[in-house]
MARMILO-769465 format. One record per atom (N, C-alpha, C, O): atom name; x negated, y, z. Coordinates in pm, whole numbers. Each point is the difference from the previous one (the first is absolute). Layout:
N
rec at=CA; u=X; v=Y; w=Z
...
//
This chain:
114
rec at=N; u=-4142; v=7845; w=-8391
rec at=CA; u=-86; v=22; w=113
rec at=C; u=-91; v=-122; w=15
rec at=O; u=45; v=-114; w=-11
rec at=N; u=-173; v=141; w=37
rec at=CA; u=-96; v=-108; w=23
rec at=C; u=9; v=-46; w=145
rec at=O; u=20; v=81; w=91
rec at=N; u=-36; v=-210; w=-71
rec at=CA; u=2; v=-52; w=136
rec at=C; u=-139; v=-49; w=34
rec at=O; u=-34; v=-117; w=-21
rec at=N; u=-48; v=209; w=75
rec at=CA; u=-138; v=-32; w=37
rec at=C; u=-7; v=-40; w=146
rec at=O; u=86; v=35; w=81
rec at=N; u=-191; v=-107; w=-49
rec at=CA; u=-24; v=-40; w=139
rec at=C; u=-147; v=16; w=32
rec at=O; u=-80; v=42; w=-84
rec at=N; u=46; v=-74; w=206
rec at=CA; u=-139; v=9; w=44
rec at=C; u=-31; v=-124; w=85
rec at=O; u=86; v=-49; w=73
rec at=N; u=-210; v=1; w=-85
rec at=CA; u=-46; v=-113; w=81
rec at=C; u=-114; v=53; w=87
rec at=O; u=-101; v=47; w=-51
rec at=N; u=119; v=-54; w=183
rec at=CA; u=-103; v=43; w=93
rec at=C; u=-78; v=-124; w=44
rec at=O; u=54; v=-87; w=67
rec at=N; u=-182; v=80; w=-107
rec at=CA; u=-82; v=-117; w=31
rec at=C; u=-129; v=43; w=68
rec at=O; u=-41; v=115; w=-9
rec at=N; u=-22; v=-211; w=77
rec at=CA; u=-128; v=25; w=66
rec at=C; u=-67; v=-132; w=30
rec at=O; u=63; v=-92; w=51
rec at=N; u=-192; v=84; w=-84
rec at=CA; u=-75; v=-121; w=37
rec at=C; u=-20; v=-4; w=151
rec at=O; u=4; v=-108; w=60
rec at=N; u=-27; v=225; w=3
rec at=CA; u=-26; v=6; w=144
rec at=C; u=124; v=-25; w=84
rec at=O; u=-11; v=-55; w=110
rec at=N; u=129; v=94; w=-159
rec at=CA; u=120; v=-7; w=82
rec at=C; u=105; v=-97; w=-53
rec at=O; u=114; v=3; w=45
rec at=N; u=-151; v=-89; w=-138
rec at=CA; u=95; v=-98; w=-53
rec at=C; u=50; v=-89; w=113
rec at=O; u=-78; v=-55; w=77
rec at=N; u=210; v=41; w=-69
rec at=CA; u=62; v=-81; w=105
rec at=C; u=31; v=78; w=126
rec at=O; u=69; v=-52; w=88
rec at=N; u=-118; v=175; w=-77
rec at=CA; u=28; v=85; w=117
rec at=C; u=135; v=69; w=-18
rec at=O; u=51; v=13; w=-111
rec at=N; u=7; v=30; w=222
rec at=CA; u=128; v=71; w=-2
rec at=C; u=-26; v=149; w=18
rec at=O; u=-86; v=40; w=78
rec at=N; u=163; v=40; w=-151
rec at=CA; u=-13; v=145; w=10
rec at=C; u=139; v=63; w=1
rec at=O; u=92; v=-48; w=-67
rec at=N; u=-78; v=155; w=143
rec at=CA; u=120; v=82; w=-7
rec at=C; u=-25; v=98; w=-114
rec at=O; u=-95; v=78; w=5
rec at=N; u=179; v=-82; w=-108
rec at=CA; u=-24; v=79; w=-121
rec at=C; u=107; v=108; w=-14
rec at=O; u=120; v=-27; w=10
rec at=N; u=-167; v=149; w=-33
rec at=CA; u=91; v=110; w=-34
rec at=C; u=-44; v=57; w=-134
rec at=O; u=-117; v=-8; w=-37
rec at=N; u=212; v=64; w=-36
rec at=CA; u=-24; v=50; w=-135
rec at=C; u=55; v=141; w=-12
rec at=O; u=114; v=26; w=38
rec at=N; u=-196; v=66; w=-91
rec at=CA; u=43; v=137; w=-28
rec at=C; u=-8; v=17; w=-152
rec at=O; u=-109; v=-1; w=-58
rec at=N; u=227; v=18; w=-5
rec at=CA; u=5; v=11; w=-146
rec at=C; u=-68; v=129; w=-46
rec at=O; u=16; v=105; w=62
rec at=N; u=-91; v=-115; w=-172
rec at=CA; u=-70; v=114; w=-57
rec at=C; u=100; v=112; w=-33
rec at=O; u=103; v=-26; w=-62
rec at=N; u=-135; v=149; w=104
rec at=CA; u=87; v=113; w=-29
rec at=C; u=121; v=10; w=91
rec at=O; u=91; v=78; w=-26
rec at=N; u=-90; v=-157; w=132
rec at=CA; u=114; v=-2; w=90
rec at=C; u=-52; v=-8; w=143
rec at=O; u=-113; v=-42; w=23
rec at=N; u=195; v=82; w=70
rec at=CA; u=-36; v=-17; w=141
rec at=C; u=78; v=-116; w=61
rec at=O; u=-3; v=-20; w=122
rec at=N; u=71; v=-55; w=-206
rec at=CA; u=78; v=-113; w=47
rec at=C; u=-93; v=-114; w=42
rec at=O; u=-83; v=-46; w=-79
rec at=N; u=99; v=1; w=204
rec at=CA; u=-82; v=-109; w=53
rec at=C; u=87; v=-125; w=6
rec at=O; u=109; v=1; w=58
rec at=N; u=-158; v=-109; w=-118
rec at=CA; u=71; v=-128; w=1
rec at=C; u=-78; v=-97; w=87
rec at=O; u=-118; v=-26; w=-25
rec at=N; u=183; v=-28; w=127
rec at=CA; u=-62; v=-99; w=86
rec at=C; u=23; v=-136; w=-65
rec at=O; u=113; v=-47; w=-10
rec at=N; u=-221; v=-16; w=-32
rec at=CA; u=10; v=-131; w=-65
rec at=C; u=-9; v=-114; w=101
rec at=O; u=14; v=-117; w=-37
rec at=N; u=-37; v=151; w=164
rec at=CA; u=-3; v=-100; w=106
rec at=C; u=-132; v=-74; w=9
rec at=O; u=-99; v=37; w=-63
rec at=N; u=101; v=-142; w=145
rec at=CA; u=-119; v=-84; w=17
rec at=C; u=-6; v=-98; w=-115
rec at=O; u=93; v=-77; w=-23
rec at=N; u=-204; v=79; w=-50
rec at=CA; u=-17; v=-85; w=-117
rec at=C; u=-136; v=-67; w=5
rec at=O; u=-96; v=54; w=55
rec at=N; u=89; v=-173; w=-114
rec at=CA; u=-128; v=-70; w=-9
rec at=C; u=-72; v=43; w=-127
rec at=O; u=62; v=17; w=-105
rec at=N; u=-194; v=1; w=116
rec at=CA; u=-83; v=38; w=-114
rec at=C; u=-46; v=-127; w=-69
rec at=O; u=-47; v=-91; w=69
rec at=N; u=56; v=77; w=-202
rec at=CA; u=43; v=99; w=-98
rec at=C; u=152; v=21; w=3
rec at=O; u=77; v=-89; w=35
rec at=N; u=-37; v=211; w=-74
rec at=CA; u=141; v=38; w=2
rec at=C; u=37; v=63; w=-134
rec at=O; u=-73; v=86; w=-51
rec at=N; u=185; v=-127; w=-5
rec at=CA; u=50; v=55; w=-126
rec at=C; u=124; v=82; w=29
rec at=O; u=91; v=-45; w=68
rec at=N; u=-89; v=168; w=-122
rec at=CA; u=113; v=91; w=24
rec at=C; u=52; v=56; w=-132
rec at=O; u=-76; v=57; w=-79
rec at=N; u=205; v=-74; w=56
rec at=CA; u=68; v=57; w=-115
rec at=C; u=105; v=98; w=51
rec at=O; u=109; v=-42; w=41
rec at=N; u=-139; v=173; w=-41
rec at=CA; u=99; v=97; w=48
rec at=C; u=124; v=1; w=-88
rec at=O; u=-7; v=-27; w=-120
rec at=N; u=121; v=59; w=180
rec at=CA; u=127; v=-2; w=-72
rec at=C; u=0; v=93; w=-120
rec at=O; u=59; v=-31; w=-104
rec at=N; u=-125; v=148; w=118
rec at=CA; u=1; v=95; w=-113
rec at=C; u=-109; v=-31; w=-102
rec at=O; u=-13; v=72; w=-99
rec at=N; u=-67; v=-177; w=122
rec at=CA; u=-100; v=-41; w=-97
rec at=C; u=-126; v=84; w=-2
rec at=O; u=-80; v=-12; w=-93
rec at=N; u=59; v=96; w=193
rec at=CA; u=-121; v=82; w=3
rec at=C; u=-81; v=-30; w=126
rec at=O; u=30; v=53; w=107
rec at=N; u=-133; v=-137; w=-120
rec at=CA; u=-81; v=-36; w=117
rec at=C; u=-110; v=102; w=29
rec at=O; u=-82; v=-21; w=90
rec at=N; u=79; v=134; w=-166
rec at=CA; u=-106; v=98; w=20
rec at=C; u=19; v=73; w=132
rec at=O; u=109; v=45; w=33
rec at=N; u=-218; v=-35; w=41
rec at=CA; u=3; v=70; w=127
rec at=C; u=-109; v=-54; w=91
rec at=O; u=-97; v=-59; w=-45
rec at=N; u=116; v=82; w=175
rec at=CA; u=-99; v=-41; w=98
rec at=C; u=60; v=-108; w=90
rec at=O; u=110; v=15; w=53
rec at=N; u=-185; v=-122; w=-36
rec at=CA; u=39; v=-112; w=86
rec at=C; u=-91; v=4; w=123
rec at=O; u=-122; v=7; w=-11
rec at=N; u=184; v=-13; w=129
rec at=CA; u=-74; v=-4; w=125
rec at=C; u=19; v=-138; w=61
rec at=O; u=113; v=-42; w=26
rec at=N; u=-223; v=-28; w=-3
rec at=CA; u=4; v=-135; w=57
rec at=C; u=-65; v=4; w=137
rec at=O; u=-121; v=21; w=12
rec at=N; u=201; v=-43; w=93
rec at=CA; u=-50; v=-4; w=136
rec at=C; u=-18; v=-147; w=36
rec at=O; u=97; v=-70; w=29
rec at=N; u=-222; v=23; w=-33
rec at=CA; u=-29; v=-142; w=17
rec at=C; u=14; v=-40; w=147
rec at=O; u=-66; v=56; w=88
rec at=N; u=154; v=-152; w=-63
rec at=CA; u=27; v=-41; w=137
rec at=C; u=-122; v=-71; w=58
rec at=O; u=-66; v=-80; w=-66
rec at=N; u=40; v=113; w=192
rec at=CA; u=-109; v=-67; w=72
rec at=C; u=-139; v=50; w=-33
rec at=O; u=-96; v=-50; w=59
rec at=N; u=81; v=146; w=-150
rec at=CA; u=-134; v=46; w=-36
rec at=C; u=-23; v=146; w=34
rec at=O; u=-114; v=43; w=15
rec at=N; u=220; v=35; w=-2
rec at=CA; u=-15; v=143; w=23
rec at=C; u=-40; v=76; w=-126
rec at=O; u=-33; v=118; w=8
rec at=N; u=35; v=-184; w=-122
rec at=CA; u=-42; v=64; w=-125
rec at=C; u=121; v=43; w=-81
rec at=O; u=105; v=-64; w=2
rec at=N; u=-123; v=175; w=-72
rec at=CA; u=102; v=51; w=-91
rec at=C; u=-62; v=7; w=-138
rec at=O; u=-109; v=55; w=-19
rec at=N; u=179; v=-110; w=-78
rec at=CA; u=-46; v=7; w=-139
rec at=C; u=96; v=91; w=-76
rec at=O; u=121; v=-7; w=16
rec at=N; u=-179; v=92; w=-99
rec at=CA; u=80; v=90; w=-81
rec at=C; u=-28; v=-32; w=-147
rec at=O; u=-115; v=-2; w=-44
rec at=N; u=223; v=-24; w=-31
rec at=CA; u=-13; v=-34; w=-142
rec at=C; u=81; v=100; w=-81
rec at=O; u=121; v=15; w=20
rec at=N; u=-188; v=54; w=-111
rec at=CA; u=67; v=94; w=-90
rec at=C; u=20; v=-67; w=-135
rec at=O; u=-96; v=-47; w=-61
rec at=N; u=220; v=43; w=16
rec at=CA; u=32; v=-61; w=-129
rec at=C; u=46; v=112; w=-93
rec at=O; u=95; v=73; w=31
rec at=N; u=-164; v=-61; w=-144
rec at=CA; u=36; v=103; w=-98
rec at=C; u=81; v=-61; w=-112
rec at=O; u=35; v=-119; w=5
rec at=N; u=-3; v=197; w=-106
rec at=CA; u=78; v=-46; w=-116
rec at=C; u=-58; v=-130; w=-55
rec at=O; u=-119; v=-6; w=-28
rec at=N; u=203; v=-99; w=11
rec at=CA; u=-52; v=-126; w=-56
rec at=C; u=-58; v=21; w=-139
rec at=O; u=64; v=57; w=-88
rec at=N; u=-187; v=-103; w=71
rec at=CA; u=-65; v=17; w=-128
rec at=C; u=-114; v=-99; w=-11
rec at=O; u=-84; v=0; w=90
rec at=N; u=72; v=-81; w=-188
rec at=CA; u=95; v=-25; w=-106
rec at=C; u=97; v=-112; w=32
rec at=O; u=96; v=-21; w=-73
rec at=N; u=-120; v=-54; w=183
rec at=CA; u=86; v=-116; w=25
rec at=C; u=128; v=44; w=70
rec at=O; u=1; v=100; w=72
rec at=N; u=106; v=-172; w=-91
rec at=CA; u=126; v=37; w=63
rec at=C; u=3; v=-23; w=151
rec at=O; u=87; v=55; w=68
rec at=N; u=-180; v=-135; w=-14
rec at=CA; u=-2; v=-25; w=144
rec at=C; u=-140; v=31; w=53
rec at=O; u=-91; v=-82; w=-12
rec at=N; u=74; v=202; w=71
rec at=CA; u=-134; v=32; w=54
rec at=C; u=-29; v=-85; w=122
rec at=O; u=89; v=-32; w=78
rec at=N; u=-216; v=-4; w=-61
rec at=CA; u=-44; v=-76; w=115
rec at=C; u=-95; v=89; w=79
rec at=O; u=-99; v=50; w=-54
rec at=N; u=128; v=-30; w=180
rec at=CA; u=-84; v=84; w=84
rec at=C; u=-72; v=-87; w=102
rec at=O; u=62; v=-84; w=65
rec at=N; u=-192; v=104; w=-52
rec at=CA; u=-76; v=-69; w=103
rec at=C; u=-4; v=88; w=123
rec at=O; u=-8; v=122; w=-10
rec at=N; u=13; v=-184; w=125
rec at=CA; u=3; v=74; w=125
rec at=C; u=-142; v=30; w=46
rec at=O; u=-84; v=-89; w=10
rec at=N; u=60; v=216; w=19
rec at=CA; u=-126; v=42; w=60
rec at=C; u=32; v=51; w=139
rec at=O; u=78; v=95; w=14
rec at=N; u=-137; v=-156; w=89
rec at=CA; u=38; v=43; w=135
rec at=C; u=-52; v=138; w=35
rec at=O; u=-111; v=38; w=-37
rec at=N; u=192; v=36; w=109
rec at=CA; u=-40; v=125; w=60
rec at=C; u=5; v=-24; w=150
rec at=O; u=107; v=-18; w=57
rec at=N; u=-223; v=19; w=6
rec at=CA; u=-6; v=-33; w=142
rec at=C; u=45; v=121; w=81
rec at=O; u=-51; v=111; w=-17
rec at=N; u=146; v=-134; w=106
rec at=CA; u=47; v=104; w=89
rec at=C; u=-71; v=-18; w=133
rec at=O; u=16; v=-102; w=67
rec at=N; u=-95; v=202; w=-30
rec at=CA; u=-77; v=-9; w=123
rec at=C; u=82; v=50; w=118
rec at=O; u=82; v=91; w=-13
rec at=N; u=-105; v=-152; w=127
rec at=CA; u=65; v=46; w=122
rec at=C; u=-109; v=49; w=95
rec at=O; u=-111; v=-51; w=0
rec at=N; u=145; v=151; w=79
rec at=CA; u=-97; v=54; w=94
rec at=C; u=-18; v=-94; w=119
rec at=O; u=96; v=-58; w=50
rec at=N; u=-223; v=44; w=-7
rec at=CA; u=-33; v=-80; w=117
rec at=C; u=-47; v=96; w=107
rec at=O; u=-96; v=74; w=-22
rec at=N; u=160; v=-75; w=140
rec at=CA; u=-44; v=94; w=103
rec at=C; u=-143; v=-25; w=43
rec at=O; u=-42; v=-115; w=14
rec at=N; u=-33; v=221; w=6
rec at=CA; u=-138; v=-8; w=45
rec at=C; u=-10; v=70; w=135
rec at=O; u=49; v=112; w=15
rec at=N; u=-111; v=-176; w=84
rec at=CA; u=-12; v=67; w=129
rec at=C; u=-76; v=131; w=-15
rec at=O; u=-101; v=6; w=-71
rec at=N; u=151; v=99; w=138
rec at=CA; u=-63; v=130; w=-16
rec at=C; u=-79; v=42; w=124
rec at=O; u=-73; v=99; w=-6
rec at=N; u=86; v=-171; w=116
rec at=CA; u=-73; v=35; w=121
rec at=C; u=-119; v=-93; w=14
rec at=O; u=15; v=-122; w=1
rec at=N; u=-134; v=181; w=9
rec at=CA; u=-121; v=-79; w=19
rec at=C; u=-53; v=31; w=139
rec at=O; u=-30; v=116; w=29
rec at=N; u=16; v=-216; w=57
rec at=CA; u=-50; v=30; w=135
rec at=C; u=-144; v=48; w=-5
rec at=O; u=-81; v=-50; w=-78
rec at=N; u=50; v=149; w=162
rec at=CA; u=-138; v=51; w=7
rec at=C; u=-49; v=-11; w=144
rec at=O; u=80; v=6; w=94
rec at=N; u=-209; v=-23; w=-77
rec at=CA; u=-60; v=-12; w=132
rec at=C; u=-22; v=140; w=55
rec at=O; u=-62; v=85; w=-64
rec at=N; u=114; v=-61; w=185
rec at=CA; u=-21; v=127; w=68
rec at=C; u=-70; v=-31; w=132
rec at=O; u=59; v=-62; w=89
rec at=N; u=-185; v=105; w=-76
rec at=CA; u=-72; v=-32; w=125
rec at=C; u=58; v=77; w=118
rec at=O; u=45; v=114; w=-15
rec at=N; u=-46; v=-176; w=132
rec at=CA; u=43; v=65; w=125
rec at=C; u=-123; v=57; w=67
rec at=O; u=-95; v=-73; w=28
rec at=N; u=94; v=204; w=0
rec at=CA; u=-120; v=59; w=62
rec at=C; u=-18; v=-53; w=144
rec at=O; u=96; v=-25; w=72
rec at=N; u=-223; v=8; w=-34
rec at=CA; u=-31; v=-44; w=136
rec at=C; u=-76; v=111; w=71
rec at=O; u=-74; v=76; w=-63
rec at=N; u=92; v=-68; w=193
rec at=CA; u=-71; v=102; w=78
rec at=C; u=-145; v=-43; w=21
rec at=O; u=-28; v=-113; w=39
rec at=N; u=-62; v=204; w=-66
rec at=CA; u=-142; v=-26; w=21
rec at=C; u=-40; v=81; w=125
rec at=O; u=19; v=121; w=3
rec at=N; u=-75; v=-187; w=99
rec at=CA; u=-36; v=74; w=121
rec at=C; u=-109; v=103; w=-27
rec at=O; u=-94; v=-25; w=-76
rec at=N; u=108; v=139; w=137
rec at=CA; u=-99; v=107; w=-13
rec at=C; u=-86; v=-3; w=127
rec at=O; u=52; v=11; w=111
rec at=N; u=-183; v=-25; w=-129
rec at=CA; u=-84; v=-5; w=121
rec at=C; u=5; v=135; w=75
rec at=O; u=-3; v=107; w=-61
rec at=N; u=10; v=-117; w=188
rec at=CA; u=-1; v=121; w=82
rec at=C; u=-96; v=-20; w=118
rec at=O; u=-17; v=-112; w=49
rec at=N; u=-42; v=218; w=-6
rec at=CA; u=-94; v=-10; w=111
rec at=C; u=71; v=47; w=127
rec at=O; u=65; v=105; w=3
rec at=N; u=-81; v=-184; w=100
rec at=CA; u=59; v=35; w=129
rec at=C; u=-113; v=16; w=101
rec at=O; u=-83; v=-90; w=17
rec at=N; u=80; v=201; w=50
rec at=CA; u=-104; v=23; w=103
rec at=C; u=51; v=-49; w=135
rec at=O; u=110; v=35; w=43
rec at=N; u=-190; v=-116; w=22
rec at=CA; u=37; v=-53; w=130
rec at=C; u=-90; v=62; w=104
rec at=O; u=13; v=-30; w=118
//
């Protein structure tokens, strides 16, 4: 059995901490790798680093998704992190005040005979 690993690196996030989870290719098994500093090297016990890595960068609100395929040709694939920005909704006021004029009484001239 080959013992392959993966190195998750990034010029933008080097030295930052991320909560990393891993979903092995062809499986629904999720492995929580915990809070790790970038760059991070991971050697899974079964020697297959292929799958999807989710990096939730602390303090930034950004999530990076890294897909690692079959190592080729080197025994240790290196994946660079490309951020996927997760947007959050910002409430927008929906009521806009409008001016409504108040009607005033206009006197109607009348003739009075004395």
